[in-house]
N, C-alpha and C positions, 0 to 999 in steps of 0.2 A: 416478669422474670427478674431475678436478683443476680447481679454480677458481683462476684467476689474474687479477689486475688490473694492467694496465700503466699507470703514471703518466707523464705528460710524453712522450707518443709522438705520432708523426705517422701518420695513416691516409690513404692515397690511395685513392679509390674509382673504379672503372671500371664504369659502369652502362650498361645497354642503352638505356633511354629517359629516365630522369630525370637532371637535372643534379646534384641532391643527394639523399641518402637521406632518406626521409620517416620521421618519428618513429613507432614502433610497427609499421611495415611489416616483414614478414619477407622477406628476400632470400636466394636460393639462389646459391651460388657458391663461390669459393675465397678463403681468407684466408691471406696469405703474410707471413712475417716476412722483411723485406728486409735490414736492417742490425742487427747486435747490438753493443751497447756493454757492456763488462764493468763500467765504473765506475758503479755504482748503477742501471744500466739506464735512463739518461735519454736522451732523443732517439732512441729506437728508431723505425724506419720500418717500416710495414706497408702492404700493398696488398690491397684487396678487389676481386676481379673477379667481377661478376655473370655467372652461367651463361646460356647460350642458352635461350630458352623453347622448349619442345617443341611442335612443330606437331601439330595434330590430323590423324591419318591417315585418309583416306577411301579407300574401295575404288575402284580405278581403273575397273574394269568390273563393274557390278553383276551378281550371280548371279540369273538369272531361273528356273532350274530346277536342282534338286540331286537326282540319282538315286543309285542304288547303284554304277553303273559310269560314268555320264556326267553332266557338269555343262554347263549352257548359260549363257553370259555375253552381255550386250548391250553392244556398244561404243558410243562416243559418236556414231558416225554412224548408229546404229540397227541395224547388222548383228548377226546372231546368230552366236556362235562356240561350237560344242560342243567340249568337252575331255574326255579320258578320264582317269579316276582310275587309280592303280596297282592292278593286278589280280594277285592271287597265282595264277598258272596253274601247276597241278601236272601231274604225268605222267598222272594218270587223268582230266584235264579233257577233256570232249568239245568239240572246237572248234566243231562245227556248232551244238550247243546254246548255247554261249557267244555265237556270232554272232547267233543268233535272239534271245536275251535282250537283248543290247546294242542290236540293231535295234529291238525293241519299246520299250525304254526311251528310245531316241533319238526315236522317233515320239511317245511320250507327252510327252517334254520339249518338243518343237516344236509339239505340237497346241495350237491356240489362239493360238500366237505367230505362225504363218505360215499365211496363206490357209486353205484347206480341206485336211484330212488325207485320205489315201487310205485308204479302208475305212470 
């Protein structure tokens, strides 16, 4: 790491919320050297631009059931939406057994979430 001290320089700050930088506060962003002077490096100009704050990501539709083959999400309007996961179907996969397993899993995922289940 190389430490350098620039004397007699001008620093312009572009901040998101504050008008001036607060002492001791750590800011994340980009520090750029705008103008270079060869004669003793006086009156150099720098610009610091504070980066955008990261927003907290929330799940759009919460997961109310997670199964082996099926997930069930609840949308904002209260509706339930099942979605299928990627399934590695091979040549020796029995389609009838697969349909039964997925149907049972879907029934288990919706049981208790929708009225009374059949059976």
